[in-house]
DRENDO-1510 file (C-alpha; in Angstrom, 1 decimal, always signed):
<recs>
REC; n; res; u; v; w
REC; 1; MET; +0.0; +0.0; +0.0 .
REC; 2; LYS; +2.8; +2.4; +0.8 .
REC; 3; ARG; +4.5; +1.9; -2.8 .
REC; 4; ILE; +0.8; +2.8; -4.1 .
REC; 5; TRP; +0.6; +6.2; -2.2 .
REC; 6; ALA; +4.4; +6.8; -3.2 .
REC; 7; ALA; +3.7; +6.4; -6.8 .
REC; 8; LEU; +0.2; +8.1; -6.7 .
REC; 9; ALA; +2.3; +11.4; -5.2 .
REC; 10; TYR; +4.8; +10.8; -7.6 .
REC; 11; LEU; +2.3; +10.8; -10.7 .
REC; 12; ALA; +0.2; +13.5; -9.2 .
REC; 13; THR; +3.2; +16.0; -8.9 .
REC; 14; GLY; +4.1; +15.0; -12.3 .
REC; 15; LEU; +1.2; +16.4; -13.5 .
REC; 16; LEU; +1.6; +19.7; -12.2 .
REC; 17; THR; +5.2; +19.8; -13.4 .
REC; 18; ALA; +3.4; +18.6; -16.6 .
REC; 19; ILE; +1.3; +21.6; -16.6 .
REC; 20; ALA; +4.1; +23.9; -16.1 .
REC; 21; SER; +6.3; +22.3; -19.0 .
REC; 22; TRP; +3.4; +23.5; -21.2 .
REC; 23; LEU; +4.2; +26.8; -19.7 .
REC; 24; ALA; +7.6; +26.9; -20.4 .
REC; 25; ILE; +7.4; +25.5; -23.5 .
REC; 26; GLY; +5.1; +28.4; -24.5 .
REC; 27; ILE; +8.3; +30.7; -23.2 .
REC; 28; LEU; +10.7; +28.4; -25.3 .
REC; 29; LEU; +8.6; +29.0; -28.3 .
REC; 30; LEU; +8.5; +32.5; -27.6 .
REC; 31; SER; +12.3; +33.1; -27.2 .
REC; 32; ILE; +13.2; +31.2; -30.3 .
REC; 33; VAL; +10.8; +33.8; -31.9 .
REC; 34; ILE; +12.4; +36.6; -30.5 .
REC; 35; LEU; +15.9; +35.4; -30.0 .
REC; 36; PRO; +17.2; +38.2; -27.8 .
REC; 37; LEU; +14.6; +36.6; -24.9 .
REC; 38; LEU; +16.5; +33.3; -25.1 .
REC; 39; PRO; +19.4; +33.9; -22.6 .
REC; 40; ILE; +16.6; +35.3; -20.4 .
REC; 41; THR; +13.9; +33.1; -20.2 .
REC; 42; ALA; +16.5; +29.9; -20.4 .
REC; 43; PRO; +17.5; +29.9; -16.8 .
REC; 44; LEU; +13.8; +29.9; -15.9 .
REC; 45; ILE; +13.2; +26.8; -18.0 .
REC; 46; ARG; +16.2; +25.2; -16.2 .
REC; 47; ARG; +14.7; +25.8; -13.0 .
REC; 48; ILE; +11.2; +24.3; -13.8 .
REC; 49; VAL; +13.0; +21.1; -15.3 .
REC; 50; ASP; +15.4; +21.3; -11.8 .
REC; 51; LEU; +11.7; +20.6; -10.1 .
REC; 52; ASP; +11.4; +17.3; -11.9 .
REC; 53; ARG; +15.3; +16.3; -10.8 .
REC; 54; HIS; +14.2; +17.0; -7.2 .
REC; 55; ARG; +10.8; +15.2; -7.9 .
REC; 56; LEU; +12.6; +12.1; -9.4 .
REC; 57; ALA; +15.3; +12.2; -6.3 .
REC; 58; ARG; +12.6; +11.8; -3.9 .
REC; 59; PHE; +11.1; +9.1; -5.7 .
REC; 60; THR; +13.9; +7.0; -6.5 .
REC; 61; ALA; +16.4; +8.0; -4.1 .
REC; 62; VAL; +18.9; +8.4; -6.8 .
REC; 63; GLN; +20.2; +12.1; -7.2 .
REC; 64; ILE; +20.7; +13.6; -10.9 .
REC; 65; PRO; +23.1; +16.5; -10.9 .
REC; 66; SER; +21.5; +19.6; -11.7 .
REC; 67; PRO; +23.7; +21.6; -14.7 .
REC; 68; GLU; +25.6; +24.4; -13.7 .
REC; 69; PRO; +23.2; +27.7; -13.4 .
REC; 70; LEU; +22.7; +29.9; -16.4 .
REC; 71; ASP; +24.3; +32.8; -14.9 .
REC; 72; GLY; +26.5; +36.0; -15.9 .
REC; 73; PRO; +26.5; +38.6; -18.2 .
REC; 74; TRP; +23.8; +38.4; -21.0 .
REC; 75; LEU; +26.5; +37.6; -23.9 .
REC; 76; HIS; +27.9; +34.8; -21.6 .
REC; 77; ARG; +24.4; +33.0; -20.8 .
REC; 78; ALA; +23.7; +33.5; -24.6 .
REC; 79; GLN; +26.8; +31.6; -25.5 .
REC; 80; ARG; +25.9; +28.9; -22.7 .
REC; 81; VAL; +22.5; +28.3; -24.1 .
REC; 82; LEU; +23.2; +28.1; -27.9 .
REC; 83; SER; +26.2; +25.9; -27.0 .
REC; 84; ASP; +25.3; +23.8; -23.8 .
REC; 85; PRO; +24.1; +20.3; -24.4 .
REC; 86; ASP; +22.2; +20.5; -20.9 .
REC; 87; SER; +20.2; +23.1; -22.5 .
REC; 88; ARG; +19.1; +21.1; -25.1 .
REC; 89; ARG; +18.3; +17.6; -23.0 .
REC; 90; ASP; +16.0; +20.3; -20.7 .
REC; 91; GLY; +14.0; +21.2; -24.5 .
REC; 92; ILE; +13.7; +17.6; -24.9 .
REC; 93; TRP; +12.4; +16.6; -21.2 .
REC; 94; LEU; +10.1; +19.5; -21.4 .
REC; 95; ILE; +8.1; +18.4; -24.5 .
REC; 96; THR; +8.5; +14.4; -23.4 .
REC; 97; HIS; +7.1; +15.1; -20.0 .
REC; 98; ALA; +4.5; +17.7; -21.1 .
REC; 99; LEU; +2.6; +14.9; -23.2 .
REC; 100; TYR; +3.5; +11.7; -21.0 .
REC; 101; GLY; +3.6; +13.5; -17.5 .
REC; 102; THR; -0.2; +15.0; -18.3 .
REC; 103; LEU; -1.4; +11.4; -19.3 .
REC; 104; PHE; +0.2; +9.7; -16.3 .
REC; 105; GLY; -0.7; +12.3; -14.1 .
REC; 106; ALA; -4.5; +12.4; -15.3 .
REC; 107; ILE; -4.5; +8.3; -14.4 .
REC; 108; ALA; -3.6; +8.8; -11.4 .
REC; 109; ILE; -5.9; +11.2; -10.3 .
REC; 110; GLY; -8.8; +10.0; -12.4 .
REC; 111; ILE; -8.7; +6.3; -11.3 .
REC; 112; PRO; -9.0; +6.6; -7.6 .
REC; 113; GLY; -11.7; +9.4; -8.0 .
REC; 114; ALA; -13.8; +7.0; -10.3 .
REC; 115; LEU; -13.2; +4.0; -7.7 .
REC; 116; VAL; -14.7; +6.6; -5.1 .
REC; 117; GLN; -17.6; +7.1; -7.2 .
REC; 118; GLN; -18.5; +3.6; -7.7 .
REC; 119; PRO; -20.1; +2.6; -4.1 .
REC; 120; ILE; -21.5; +6.1; -3.9 .
REC; 121; ALA; -23.4; +5.3; -7.2 .
REC; 122; LEU; -24.3; +1.6; -5.8 .
REC; 123; LEU; -25.8; +3.0; -2.3 .
REC; 124; LEU; -27.4; +6.3; -3.2 .
REC; 125; TRP; -28.4; +6.3; -6.7 .
REC; 126; TRP; -32.1; +5.8; -5.7 .
REC; 127; THR; -31.6; +9.5; -3.6 .
REC; 128; VAL; -31.2; +11.2; -6.8 .
REC; 129; PRO; -34.3; +12.1; -8.7 .
REC; 130; GLY; -34.0; +10.6; -12.1 .
REC; 131; GLY; -30.8; +8.8; -10.9 .
REC; 132; MET; -27.3; +9.8; -11.4 .
REC; 133; GLU; -24.2; +9.4; -14.0 .
REC; 134; ASN; -21.6; +6.9; -13.2 .
REC; 135; SER; -17.9; +8.2; -13.7 .
REC; 136; PHE; -17.9; +6.4; -17.2 .
REC; 137; GLY; -21.1; +7.7; -18.4 .
REC; 138; VAL; -23.2; +4.8; -17.1 .
REC; 139; HIS; -26.7; +6.4; -16.1 .
REC; 140; VAL; -27.6; +4.7; -13.1 .
REC; 141; ASP; -31.5; +4.8; -12.4 .
REC; 142; SER; -32.3; +1.1; -11.4 .
REC; 143; TRP; -30.6; -1.6; -9.2 .
REC; 144; PRO; -29.4; -3.6; -12.1 .
REC; 145; THR; -27.4; -0.7; -13.5 .
REC; 146; ALA; -26.3; +0.0; -9.9 .
REC; 147; PHE; -24.8; -3.4; -9.6 .
REC; 148; LEU; -22.8; -2.7; -12.6 .
REC; 149; SER; -20.4; -0.4; -10.5 .
REC; 150; ILE; -19.1; -3.6; -8.4 .
REC; 151; PRO; -17.1; -4.9; -11.6 .
REC; 152; ILE; -16.1; -1.6; -12.3 .
REC; 153; ALA; -14.4; -1.1; -9.2 .
REC; 154; ILE; -12.8; -4.3; -9.1 .
REC; 155; VAL; -11.2; -2.9; -12.6 .
REC; 156; LEU; -10.4; +0.0; -11.1 .
REC; 157; THR; -8.4; -1.2; -8.1 .
REC; 158; LEU; -6.4; -3.8; -10.4 .
REC; 159; ILE; -5.3; -0.6; -12.2 .
REC; 160; ILE; -4.5; +1.2; -8.9 .
REC; 161; THR; -2.4; -1.6; -8.1 .
REC; 162; GLN; -0.2; -1.2; -11.5 .
REC; 163; LEU; +0.4; +2.5; -10.5 .
REC; 164; PRO; +3.8; +1.5; -9.1 .
REC; 165; ARG; +4.5; -0.1; -12.2 .
REC; 166; LEU; +3.3; +3.3; -14.5 .
REC; 167; ALA; +5.3; +5.6; -11.8 .
REC; 168; ALA; +8.6; +3.1; -12.5 .
REC; 169; VAL; +8.4; +3.6; -16.4 .
REC; 170; ASP; +7.8; +7.1; -16.2 .
REC; 171; ALA; +11.1; +7.5; -13.5 .
REC; 172; ARG; +13.1; +5.2; -15.9 .
REC; 173; TRP; +12.5; +7.3; -18.7 .
REC; 174; ALA; +13.0; +10.7; -16.9 .
REC; 175; GLN; +16.2; +9.1; -15.7 .
REC; 176; LYS; +17.2; +8.5; -19.0 .
REC; 177; LEU; +16.3; +11.7; -20.7 .
REC; 178; LEU; +17.4; +14.3; -17.7 .
REC; 179; SER; +21.1; +12.6; -16.5 .
REC; 180; PRO; +23.9; +13.9; -18.4 .
REC; 181; PRO; +25.5; +11.3; -20.7 .
REC; 182; LYS; +28.6; +9.1; -19.2 .
REC; 183; ALA; +31.4; +11.4; -20.8 .
REC; 184; SER; +29.8; +14.2; -19.6 .
REC; 185; LEU; +30.0; +12.7; -15.9 .
REC; 186; GLU; +33.8; +11.5; -17.0 .
REC; 187; LYS; +34.6; +14.6; -17.6 .
REC; 188; ARG; +33.0; +16.3; -14.7 .
REC; 189; LEU; +34.9; +13.9; -12.5 .
REC; 190; ALA; +38.3; +14.8; -14.4 .
REC; 191; GLU; +37.4; +18.3; -13.6 .
REC; 192; VAL; +36.8; +17.5; -10.0 .
REC; 193; VAL; +39.6; +15.8; -9.5 .
REC; 194; ALA; +42.0; +18.6; -11.1 .
REC; 195; THR; +40.1; +21.0; -9.2 .
REC; 196; ARG; +40.6; +19.2; -6.0 .
REC; 197; ALA; +44.3; +18.7; -6.4 .
REC; 198; ALA; +44.6; +22.6; -7.9 .
REC; 199; ALA; +43.0; +23.5; -4.4 .
REC; 200; LEU; +45.3; +21.0; -2.4 .
REC; 201; GLN; +48.5; +22.6; -4.2 .
REC; 202; ALA; +47.3; +26.3; -3.4 .
REC; 203; HIS; +46.3; +25.4; -0.1 .
REC; 204; GLY; +50.0; +23.8; +0.5 .
REC; 205; ALA; +51.6; +27.4; -1.2 .
REC; 206; GLU; +49.7; +29.4; +1.2 .
REC; 207; LEU; +50.6; +27.6; +4.1 .
REC; 208; ARG; +54.5; +27.8; +2.9 .
REC; 209; ARG; +53.6; +31.6; +2.3 .
REC; 210; ILE; +52.4; +32.3; +5.7 .
REC; 211; GLU; +55.3; +30.0; +7.1 .
REC; 212; ARG; +57.7; +32.0; +5.2 .
REC; 213; ASN; +56.1; +35.4; +6.5 .
REC; 214; LEU; +56.1; +34.3; +9.9 .
REC; 215; HIS; +59.9; +33.0; +9.7 .
REC; 216; ASP; +61.6; +35.7; +7.9 .
REC; 217; GLY; +59.3; +38.7; +9.4 .
REC; 218; THR; +57.6; +38.0; +12.7 .
REC; 219; GLN; +60.2; +35.6; +14.1 .
REC; 220; ASN; +62.9; +37.6; +13.1 .
REC; 221; LYS; +61.8; +41.0; +14.8 .
REC; 222; LEU; +60.6; +38.9; +17.8 .
REC; 223; VAL; +64.0; +37.6; +17.7 .
REC; 224; GLY; +65.4; +41.3; +17.5 .
REC; 225; VAL; +63.0; +42.3; +20.3 .
REC; 226; VAL; +64.3; +39.5; +22.7 .
REC; 227; MET; +67.8; +40.7; +21.8 .
REC; 228; MET; +67.0; +44.6; +22.8 .
REC; 229; LEU; +65.5; +43.5; +25.9 .
REC; 230; GLY; +68.6; +41.5; +26.7 .
REC; 231; ILE; +70.7; +44.7; +26.0 .
REC; 232; ALA; +68.3; +47.0; +28.2 .
REC; 233; GLU; +68.8; +44.5; +31.2 .
REC; 234; ARG; +72.7; +44.7; +30.9 .
REC; 235; THR; +72.3; +48.3; +30.5 .
REC; 236; LEU; +70.2; +48.7; +33.7 .
REC; 237; LYS; +72.6; +47.2; +35.6 .
REC; 238; GLN; +75.7; +48.8; +34.0 .
REC; 239; ASN; +74.5; +52.5; +33.2 .
REC; 240; PRO; +71.2; +53.1; +34.5 .
REC; 241; ASP; +71.0; +56.5; +32.7 .
REC; 242; ASN; +71.1; +54.6; +29.1 .
REC; 243; ALA; +68.5; +51.7; +29.6 .
REC; 244; LEU; +65.5; +54.1; +28.6 .
REC; 245; GLN; +66.6; +54.2; +25.5 .
REC; 246; ALA; +67.3; +50.6; +24.8 .
REC; 247; LEU; +63.9; +50.0; +26.5 .
REC; 248; LEU; +62.4; +52.5; +23.7 .
REC; 249; ARG; +63.9; +50.7; +21.2 .
REC; 250; ALA; +62.6; +47.2; +22.2 .
REC; 251; GLN; +59.3; +48.6; +22.4 .
REC; 252; ASP; +59.4; +50.3; +18.7 .
REC; 253; ALA; +60.9; +46.7; +17.7 .
REC; 254; ALA; +57.8; +44.8; +19.4 .
REC; 255; GLY; +55.4; +47.3; +17.9 .
REC; 256; ASP; +57.1; +46.4; +14.2 .
REC; 257; ALA; +56.7; +42.4; +15.3 .
REC; 258; LEU; +53.0; +43.1; +16.0 .
REC; 259; GLU; +52.5; +45.0; +13.0 .
REC; 260; GLU; +54.0; +42.1; +10.9 .
REC; 261; LEU; +52.0; +39.5; +12.9 .
REC; 262; ARG; +48.6; +41.7; +11.6 .
REC; 263; ASN; +49.3; +42.0; +8.2 .
REC; 264; VAL; +50.1; +38.1; +8.2 .
REC; 265; VAL; +46.8; +37.3; +9.8 .
REC; 266; ARG; +45.2; +39.9; +7.5 .
REC; 267; SER; +46.2; +37.8; +4.6 .
REC; 268; ILE; +44.5; +34.6; +6.2 .
REC; 269; HIS; +41.2; +36.5; +6.4 .
REC; 270; PRO; +40.7; +40.0; +6.2 .
REC; 271; PRO; +39.3; +41.3; +9.5 .
REC; 272; VAL; +37.3; +43.8; +7.6 .
REC; 273; LEU; +35.0; +41.2; +6.4 .
REC; 274; GLU; +34.1; +40.3; +9.8 .
REC; 275; ASP; +33.4; +44.0; +10.4 .
REC; 276; LEU; +31.8; +45.3; +7.5 .
REC; 277; GLY; +30.7; +42.4; +5.5 .
REC; 278; LEU; +31.4; +41.3; +1.9 .
REC; 279; ASP; +29.7; +44.6; +0.3 .
REC; 280; GLY; +31.3; +46.9; +3.1 .
REC; 281; ALA; +35.3; +45.4; +2.6 .
REC; 282; ILE; +34.7; +45.4; -0.9 .
REC; 283; GLN; +33.6; +49.4; -1.1 .
REC; 284; ALA; +37.1; +50.1; +1.5 .
REC; 285; LEU; +39.0; +48.3; -1.9 .
REC; 286; ALA; +37.1; +50.5; -4.1 .
REC; 287; ALA; +37.8; +53.4; -2.1 .
REC; 288; ARG; +41.5; +53.1; -2.2 .
REC; 289; CYS; +42.2; +52.3; -5.8 .
REC; 290; PRO; +43.9; +54.8; -7.5 .
REC; 291; VAL; +41.8; +54.5; -10.4 .
REC; 292; PRO; +38.3; +55.5; -9.6 .
REC; 293; CYS; +36.1; +52.8; -9.1 .
REC; 294; LEU; +32.2; +52.3; -8.5 .
REC; 295; LEU; +30.9; +49.6; -6.7 .
REC; 296; GLU; +27.2; +47.9; -7.4 .
REC; 297; ALA; +26.0; +45.7; -5.2 .
REC; 298; GLU; +22.8; +44.7; -3.4 .
REC; 299; HIS; +22.5; +44.2; +0.1 .
REC; 300; LEU; +24.0; +40.6; +0.3 .
REC; 301; GLY; +23.8; +39.8; +4.4 .
REC; 302; ARG; +26.0; +37.7; +5.5 .
REC; 303; LEU; +27.5; +34.7; +3.1 .
REC; 304; PRO; +30.0; +32.0; +4.1 .
REC; 305; ALA; +33.5; +33.2; +5.6 .
REC; 306; ALA; +35.1; +31.0; +2.6 .
REC; 307; VAL; +33.1; +32.7; -0.1 .
REC; 308; GLU; +33.6; +36.1; +1.2 .
REC; 309; ALA; +37.0; +35.6; +1.5 .
REC; 310; ALA; +37.6; +34.1; -2.1 .
REC; 311; ALA; +35.4; +37.0; -3.6 .
REC; 312; TYR; +37.5; +39.7; -1.3 .
REC; 313; PHE; +40.8; +38.2; -2.7 .
REC; 314; ALA; +39.5; +38.0; -6.2 .
REC; 315; VAL; +38.4; +41.8; -6.2 .
REC; 316; ALA; +41.8; +43.1; -4.4 .
REC; 317; GLU; +43.9; +41.2; -7.1 .
REC; 318; ALA; +41.8; +42.5; -10.0 .
REC; 319; LEU; +41.8; +45.9; -8.7 .
REC; 320; THR; +45.5; +45.5; -8.4 .
REC; 321; ASN; +46.1; +44.6; -12.0 .
REC; 322; VAL; +43.6; +47.7; -12.9 .
REC; 323; ALA; +46.1; +50.0; -10.9 .
REC; 324; LYS; +48.9; +48.5; -12.4 .
REC; 325; HIS; +48.7; +47.6; -15.6 .
REC; 326; SER; +45.3; +48.7; -17.6 .
REC; 327; GLY; +46.0; +52.2; -17.8 .
REC; 328; ALA; +42.1; +52.8; -17.2 .
REC; 329; ARG; +40.7; +55.9; -16.4 .
REC; 330; ARG; +37.6; +54.0; -14.4 .
REC; 331; ALA; +36.6; +50.8; -12.9 .
REC; 332; LYS; +33.8; +49.0; -11.7 .
REC; 333; VAL; +32.8; +46.3; -9.4 .
REC; 334; SER; +29.7; +44.6; -9.4 .
REC; 335; LEU; +28.0; +42.1; -6.9 .
REC; 336; ARG; +24.9; +40.1; -7.1 .
REC; 337; THR; +23.5; +36.5; -5.6 .
REC; 338; THR; +21.3; +34.5; -8.1 .
REC; 339; ASP; +20.2; +31.1; -7.6 .
REC; 340; ASN; +22.3; +30.2; -5.0 .
REC; 341; HIS; +25.5; +31.9; -6.5 .
REC; 342; LEU; +27.7; +34.9; -6.0 .
REC; 343; THR; +28.4; +36.8; -9.1 .
REC; 344; VAL; +31.3; +39.0; -9.1 .
REC; 345; VAL; +32.5; +41.4; -12.1 .
REC; 346; VAL; +35.5; +43.5; -12.2 .
REC; 347; HIS; +35.1; +45.9; -15.6 .
REC; 348; ASP; +37.9; +48.5; -16.3 .
REC; 349; ASP; +38.1; +50.7; -19.5 .
REC; 350; GLY; +41.6; +50.1; -20.0 .
REC; 351; LYS; +44.1; +49.0; -22.9 .
REC; 352; GLY; +43.0; +45.5; -22.2 .
REC; 353; GLY; +45.3; +42.6; -23.6 .
REC; 354; ALA; +45.7; +41.1; -20.4 .
REC; 355; ASP; +47.9; +38.0; -20.4 .
REC; 356; GLU; +47.2; +35.5; -17.8 .
REC; 357; LYS; +51.0; +34.1; -18.6 .
REC; 358; GLN; +52.7; +37.5; -17.4 .
REC; 359; GLY; +51.9; +37.2; -13.8 .
REC; 360; THR; +48.2; +38.8; -13.8 .
REC; 361; GLY; +47.5; +36.8; -10.6 .
REC; 362; LEU; +44.4; +35.2; -12.3 .
REC; 363; ASP; +46.0; +31.6; -11.5 .
REC; 364; GLY; +45.5; +32.9; -7.9 .
REC; 365; ILE; +42.2; +33.8; -8.5 .
REC; 366; ARG; +41.4; +30.9; -10.3 .
REC; 367; GLY; +42.7; +28.4; -7.4 .
REC; 368; ARG; +40.7; +30.1; -4.7 .
REC; 369; VAL; +37.3; +30.4; -6.7 .
REC; 370; ALA; +38.1; +26.5; -7.8 .
REC; 371; ALA; +38.4; +25.6; -4.4 .
REC; 372; LEU; +35.0; +26.5; -3.8 .
REC; 373; ASP; +33.7; +24.8; -7.0 .
REC; 374; GLY; +33.3; +28.0; -8.7 .
REC; 375; THR; +34.5; +29.6; -12.0 .
REC; 376; ALA; +36.9; +32.7; -13.3 .
REC; 377; ALA; +36.6; +33.8; -16.6 .
REC; 378; ILE; +38.4; +36.9; -18.3 .
REC; 379; SER; +37.8; +38.7; -21.4 .
REC; 380; SER; +40.5; +41.4; -22.5 .
REC; 381; PRO; +40.7; +41.6; -26.0 .
REC; 382; GLU; +43.2; +44.4; -27.5 .
REC; 383; GLY; +42.1; +47.8; -27.1 .
REC; 384; GLY; +39.8; +47.0; -24.0 .
REC; 385; PRO; +37.8; +47.0; -21.8 .
REC; 386; THR; +39.0; +43.7; -19.7 .
REC; 387; VAL; +36.1; +42.0; -17.7 .
REC; 388; LEU; +36.7; +39.1; -14.8 .
REC; 389; THR; +33.8; +37.7; -14.0 .
REC; 390; VAL; +33.9; +34.9; -10.9 .
REC; 391; LEU; +30.8; +33.0; -10.0 .
REC; 392; LEU; +31.1; +31.3; -6.6 .
REC; 393; PRO; +28.3; +28.7; -5.3 .
REC; 394; MET; +27.1; +29.7; -2.1 .
REC; 395; GLY; +26.6; +26.2; -0.7 .
REC; 396; LYS; +23.0; +26.8; +1.1 .
</recs>
C-alpha cells in the first residue's frame, strides 16, 4: 500500500510539473521567435526542469546532478544556451514530460476518483431524482445498472495496483532523459579531481607563504625584541641612565613585530570582512583604488566565510592589476546573488590585452575560486575593456 501511495504522489506531482512544462514550452517558442529573450528565459526553464530532478530524486533516491546555473552577463548566458547540451536536454524533457506527464498524472488522479464514485453510485443512486451518472457515463437509475459499479470498481482497483509500475516506467524514462551522458560525467569527474588537486596545491602554497612570512618577518622581529630587551637589561645594570633608550628601541621593535603579525593574519582572513561584510569590505577596496572605482552591489547579508574571502581576494587582486597594468580611467565592481551563487564582475576601460601568463594573478584567483567549485573567466581584447567574471556557489 505504501508503494501505491508513493507512486500516486509521484505521478500527481508530475501532472503539476507537466502543466508547468506546457507553460515553459510556450516561453521557449516565444524565445525562439524573439532570440534576444532566450538568455533571459533559459534560466527560468532550467529551474522548471530542476523541479523534476528533485521530484525524481525523492521517488527513486537517485540524485541526478543539476547542470551549472545559467548565470553571468547576457552575452555569457547566450553563448551557454546555444552551445550547452544540458539546455538541449532540458528542451527535449519539456516536450516529452508535457505529453506523458499529463497523461500519467491524469490517470493517477482520475482512477482513484472514479473508484470512490462506484460505491456512491451503488448505494445512493435512488436518493437522486431520475438517477445519477456513473464516472464512465453509465446512467444509474435502477438496481441492475447500479450493480455494474461492482465489476467497474474491481477493474479500477486492479489498475490502481499497477500505479507503481506506471511510476517506475515514468521514472526510468526521466532518468534516461535528464541524466547527463557518461562522457559528460567522466569529464566532470576529471574536472573535480583536477580542481581538488589545484586546491590542495594552492593550500600548500598558502601554508608555505604564511610560514615564510612568520619565519622571515615576524620571527626575526621577535628575536630582535628579545635581543634588545637583553641589551636593555645589561644596560640597566651597568649604566641605568642609558637604559631608557634601549627599552624604547625594544618597544618600537615589538610594535613592528605586532604589525607584521597583523599583516599575516589579514592575509589569511581580512578582519574587515568580519566588521563590514563583503559589500562593505569591497567598498573599502574600491575607495583605496588609485583608479576611480564604482561599486554596484545589492545588500548581500552575511555569506559563508570562505565565499567572502575568495570574492574579497579576487576583487583585491583584480583592482591591483587595474591600477598597475590597465591604464584605465574608470573601473567598476558588481556583486549580486542569483540561484544560490555569488557573481562578481570587475570591469575596467583600460587598454586590455591582459595576459594570464605574465603574472596577472589570475591563476591565484582561479585557484581560490576552484577550491569552492566556482569559475573565473576573463575577457580582455586588445584595446579593452577587461572584464573579470567570478562565479562562486554559496553552498546554502
